[in-house]
C-alpha positions in Angstrom: 14.3 13.1 -14.2 11.1 15.1 -13.6 11.8 18.8 -13.4 11.7 20.2 -9.9 9.1 22.8 -8.9 10.8 26.1 -8.3 9.6 29.7 -8.8 13.0 31.2 -8.3 14.1 34.0 -10.6 17.4 35.9 -11.1 18.1 38.2 -8.2 15.2 37.1 -6.0 15.3 35.0 -2.9 12.4 32.9 -4.0 13.5 29.3 -3.2 12.0 29.4 0.3 12.3 26.2 2.4 8.6 25.5 1.9 8.9 25.7 -1.9 11.3 22.8 -2.4 10.7 19.1 -2.0 11.1 17.5 1.4 14.1 15.4 0.4 15.8 18.6 -1.0 15.3 20.4 2.3 16.9 17.4 4.1 19.8 17.4 1.7 20.3 21.2 2.2 20.4 20.7 5.9 23.3 18.2 5.4 25.4 20.8 3.6 27.7 23.3 5.5 27.4 27.0 4.5 30.0 28.2 2.1 30.7 24.7 0.7 31.6 23.8 -2.9 28.6 21.8 -4.2 28.0 19.9 -7.4 24.3 19.0 -8.0 24.1 16.1 -10.5 20.7 15.8 -12.2 19.8 19.3 -10.8 16.5 19.6 -12.8 15.6 23.3 -13.0 18.0 24.2 -10.2 15.6 24.4 -7.2 18.1 23.0 -4.7 21.0 24.9 -6.1 19.0 28.1 -6.0 18.2 27.5 -2.3 21.8 26.6 -1.4 23.3 29.6 -3.2 20.9 32.1 -1.6 20.5 30.6 1.9 23.8 28.8 2.5 26.1 30.9 0.3 27.5 27.8 -1.4 29.6 27.8 -4.5 27.2 25.8 -6.6 27.5 24.0 -9.9 25.0 21.8 -11.7 25.0 19.0 -14.2 21.6 18.3 -16.0 20.8 16.1 -18.9 17.7 17.9 -20.1 18.0 21.1 -22.1 14.8 22.5 -20.5 16.4 22.0 -17.1 19.6 23.7 -18.1 17.7 26.6 -19.5 15.5 27.0 -16.4 18.6 26.9 -14.2 20.7 29.3 -16.2 17.7 31.7 -16.4 18.0 32.0 -12.6 21.7 32.9 -12.8 22.9 29.4 -11.8 26.0 27.8 -13.2 24.6 24.6 -14.8 25.9 22.7 -17.9 24.2 20.0 -19.9 25.6 16.5 -19.3 25.0 12.9 -18.4 26.0 11.4 -15.1 26.9 8.1 -16.8 29.3 9.7 -19.2 30.5 13.1 -17.9 31.4 12.6 -14.2 34.8 11.1 -15.2 35.8 14.6 -16.5 35.7 16.2 -13.0 39.0 16.1 -11.0 39.3 14.3 -7.7 38.0 16.2 -4.6 36.8 19.2 -6.7 33.8 19.7 -4.4 32.9 19.4 -0.7 29.6 17.8 -1.6 28.2 16.1 -4.7 24.5 15.6 -4.7 22.5 13.0 -6.6 18.8 13.4 -5.8 16.2 11.0 -7.1 18.5 10.1 -10.1 20.6 7.1 -9.2 17.9 4.7 -10.2 17.8 6.3 -13.7 21.5 5.8 -14.4 22.8 2.9 -16.5 25.6 2.0 -14.1 24.7 3.0 -10.5 27.9 1.5 -9.0 30.2 3.5 -11.3 28.2 6.7 -10.8 28.3 6.2 -7.0 32.1 5.7 -7.1 32.5 8.8 -9.2 30.4 10.9 -6.7 32.8 10.0 -3.8 35.8 10.5 -6.0 34.7 14.0 -7.0 33.4 15.1 -3.6 34.6 14.9 -0.1 31.1 13.6 0.6 28.2 12.5 -1.5 24.5 12.9 -0.8 22.2 10.4 -2.5 18.4 10.2 -2.3 16.2 7.6 -4.1 12.7 6.1 -3.9 12.6 2.9 -1.9 11.3 0.0 -3.9 11.0 -2.1 -0.7 8.2 0.1 0.6 5.3 -2.0 1.8 2.7 -0.5 -0.6 5.1 -1.3 -3.5 5.4 -4.9 -2.3 1.6 -5.1 -1.8 0.8 -3.8 -5.3 3.1 -6.4 -6.8 1.7 -9.2 -4.6 -2.0 -8.4 -5.0 -2.3 -6.8 -8.4 0.7 -8.5 -10.0 1.6 -5.2 -11.8 4.3 -2.6 -11.4 3.2 -0.2 -8.7 2.6 3.6 -8.9 3.2 5.7 -5.8 4.0 9.4 -5.1 7.7 8.5 -5.4 7.2 6.3 -8.4 4.4 8.1 -10.3 5.1 6.9 -13.9 3.7 3.9 -15.7 6.3 1.2 -16.3 6.6 2.0 -20.0 7.1 5.8 -19.3 9.4 5.8 -16.4 13.1 6.9 -16.7 13.9 4.5 -13.8 15.9 1.5 -15.0 17.6 0.3 -11.8 15.1 0.5 -9.0 16.5 -0.6 -5.6 15.6 -0.9 -2.0 17.3 0.5 1.1 18.9 -2.9 1.8 20.1 -3.0 -1.8 21.7 0.4 -1.5 23.4 -0.5 1.8 24.9 -3.5 0.1 26.1 -1.4 -2.8 27.7 1.1 -0.4 29.6 -1.7 1.4 30.8 -3.0 -1.9 32.0 0.4 -2.9 33.9 0.8 0.4 31.8 3.7 1.6 31.2 5.1 5.1 27.6 6.2 5.9 27.7 9.4 8.0 23.9 9.9 8.0 21.0 7.8 6.8 17.5 9.2 6.9 14.1 7.7 5.8 11.0 9.5 4.7 7.5 8.2 5.3 4.4 8.7 3.2 3.7 12.0 5.1 7.1 13.4 4.2 8.4 13.1 7.8 12.1 12.2 8.1 13.8 10.3 10.8 17.1 8.4 11.2 17.3 4.9 9.8 17.6 2.6 12.8 16.8 -0.9 11.9 17.5 -1.3 8.2 14.9 -4.0 7.7 12.1 -2.0 9.2 13.1 1.1 7.2 13.2 -1.0 4.1 9.5 -1.8 4.7 8.2 1.6 5.9 10.2 4.2 4.0 9.0 5.7 0.8 12.4 7.4 0.2 15.9 7.4 1.7 18.7 10.0 1.9 22.3 9.0 2.6 25.4 11.2 3.4 28.4 9.2 2.3 32.1 9.3 2.0 34.9 7.0 0.9 36.6 5.0 3.7 40.2 6.1 4.4 42.7 4.2 2.3 40.0 2.8 -0.1 40.5 3.7 -3.8 37.8 3.9 -6.4 36.6 0.4 -7.3 38.4 -1.0 -4.2 
């Protein structure tokens, strides 16, 4: 995952709301102060830094890149190196109030298993991802016949870490198959403005990105 842009340093309240990505600010707004939070694929710790300083969370991070781990640890954050596809199974049930997976689900080898691990580990999971159903993405494929590049999908097809791109409708189907309740669903437009997802088909066409707050349905076990 591309490293997040943060200027935070140890002991300084530098992760101001304006300094983190729009989707990260939305995620932060979904998290209650003082919560236990695991940020999976945390990059250089921009979200964790903000949550620790401004929401007093007990924050932990899991990051695959050594550079991201080093950047996070240099800010005084508790982050370990690990892979979401392999290492989430090592966390106990309900160890966190929230587990965050921001702009990373599409880069995992087994998105369904990762999603089920998130709601096993956390009381709630927050997932954001680029929407491959966005109209400019569709138009690029239709008109140019080539893999599109957008602000949310900036890499060439041969350089991208994304291996399981999906649309909002695809994700909604996966959530149903995993037996998940959706507590909040927000879409982001090209200008970075967020609003609730009303009609899923319309959001699937107009949203560049989506953010979901999820939990497991009562009585549904993992894989159920």
